[in-house]
N, C-alpha and C positions, 0 to 999 in steps of 0.2 A: 591687636585683638587680645582682649582679656581672656583669662582662663575659662570663665563660665561660658562665654560666647564660643570659644573653641570647642569645648565639650559638647555644646549643643549642636554645633555644625557637624562634628564628627559622628555624633549620635544619629543625626538626621540622615547623613550619607550611609551609614551602616544599616539603618532600617530600610532605606531605599534599595540597596544592594541586596539585602536579604529577601526583600519582597520580590524583586525581579528574579532572583534565583529560585525562590519557592514557586513563582508563577510558571517558570520554564520547566522546573523539575516535576511539579505535580499537576499542573493544569493544561497548559498549551505549549506547543513548540512548532516552529516552522521548519520544514524539511524540503530540500530541493530535489526534483525528479531529474536525474541525469540520463535515464535510459528509457527505452520504449516498451518495457514489458507490460505496462498497464494501458497502452494505447488501445482504443480511443478514449477510455474513461479519464485517464490522466495523460497529459502531453509532456514530452521532453521540454523542459524550461518552466514547468509549473513550480511554484512555491506553495506547498500545501500546509495548512494549519492542522495539527494533530491534537485531538482530545486525549490527553495523557491520563485523565481521571476516569476514562469510559469503563475500564475493566478492573483497575486496581491502582496500587501505588508502589513505586519503586524508589529506593534511595539512589543518589548518584553513584556511578561507577560500580554498580551491582549488576549481575547478569540475570537476576530473576526477581519477580514482584515480591514484596514482603507482605502485601495484603491484596487479596483478590475478592471483588464483590460481584462480578459478573463475567461470564465466559463469552468470547466472541461467538456470533451466530453466523450461520450460512449466509453468504452474501455480503458480509461486512468487508470493508477494505481497511486493512490494518498495517501498521508500521511495526517491525520486529527487529530485535537485535540480530546482526549478522550471525548465522549459524556457525558453530565451531568448524574450523577447517576451511571456511569461506576465503577465497583469495583476497577479498577486500573487507575492511572493517566497517564499511558504510552500513547504515540502517537500510533495510529493504522494505518495500511496500507491495503488498499483494492482496488478492481477494480470498477470503475463507470460502472454500467450496464444500468442505465436509468437516464434521466435528467427531469427537470421540465417540466410538461405537458404530459409526457409519462405515459402509464400504464405499469405495470411490474408484472410478475407472474413467479413462478418456479414450475415445474411439475417433481418431482423425479429428481431434479438436472438439468433439462433442462430449460433454460432461454426462456421466452416469453415476447417480448416487443411490445407494441401497437397491441396485438392480433396475432402477427406473431412469431412462433417459430424460435429462432435463429438457423441458420444451425449448426448441430452437427454431428460428425461422431465418432463412437467408434473405437478405435485403437486396432487391434487384438494383441494377444500375451500376455505373462506374464507381470504384472505390480506390482512393489513394490516400496516403498519409505522409507527413513529413518525418523523416528519420535523421539521425545525427549521432555518429560516434563521437565520444568525448575527444575534443580537440580537432575534429574534422568538420567538413562542410555539411550544410543541410542538403538533403536530396529527397526528391519525391519518389515514393515506391508504391506498387500496386498492392491490393489486398482483396480479400473476400470478407464481406461483412455479414454478421449474424446478430440477431437479437435473441438473447438467452433470458429465460425466466427461472430464477432460483428462489423458491419459496415466494416471498412478496417482493423480490428485487428483480427489476427488469433492466438490462444493460446490454451494450454491444460488445461483441468479441471479434477479433480479426484473426484470419489465417492468411498464409501467402498462397497465391494461386499456383496450382500444378505441383505443389510440394506437400509431403506428409505434414500433418499439423500436430504431432506430438502425442502418440499413443501412450497410454499408461495401462498395464495390466491390473486386474481387480486387486485392491489392497484394502486391509482393515485398518482403520484409524484407531490408534490406542486411546484409552481413556486419558483425559487430561492434556490432550493435544488437539491441533487442528491441522488440516490438510490445505495447502495454499496453492493457488494457480494465478498466473497472470492473465489479464484479459486478451493480450496479444499472444495467443496460445502457442505459436511456434517461435516466439522471440522472448521467452521468459525462463530464467533459471529459478525454479520454485521447488515445490515438494517433490517434483520429478527428479530433481537433483539432490536435495538435502533431506528429503523425508519429511515426516510429520514434525510439527514444532510444538514444544510444550507451551501451554497457555501463559506460563510465567514469563516467557520471553517476548511476549507481545507488549510493546510500549504504549499503544494507543490506537485510536480509530481516526482515520482520515475524515476531516470535516469540511474544509473550505480551501479552494484554490485562491489564494490571496492575490497573487499576480502571476503573470506568465509571459515568457519571452520566446518568440518563434523566429522563423527565418526572415520575417519582415519587421522585426522589432516587437513591441508590446502587443500582446493579444488582448485587445480591449474587451472582446466578448467573453473572456475568461476572468475578468476582474471581479473578485468576490463571487466566484462561481462555486456553488455547493456541489460537493462530490456526490456522484450518483451511486448509492450503495445498491 
């Protein structure tokens, strides 16, 4: 291969690699859901595409956004950098339930924002879901199913029968932060554990479940399944 062809080939590969890195850094990224904190909205085994440009832009290996053009809204499902002191470095995925200036409270799984209980209806009938600890077997577990309506977002939340569902006393959300909760209210380490999260630590907004693997293999009904915000 002569020198000019080699230079062209190296240049082509370099542009390709840079384009892929830019796409993953600033536009979209796939994240794996290893735990059940967002069941039933997100399932263990989902691979979720994240819109990294939804709120701002962050350079690789930095802990806060260098540019922010929009703040997460109540009801958004977001991916965030693991809070300082978190036992694991994995990115987390949770729902924004309150924003800066709000007050937030949870009474036995029931969300209260600015003193008003968020509308919630219990879904009658039998409720079960598939749970799995990392490295462990799949198991079917019981639940209590509710439909919650936060602003214009309507989604399901789960609690465990006959157990408290994660009370939170009234707290004020500081400006520039958001308060996060899992849809599986008593199976989520969220702002009840690590407090409000600075907006700059939000990496992006969950958009699409690209593929999903469950106890029986591929979940075909979740192929290209849009995330319910």
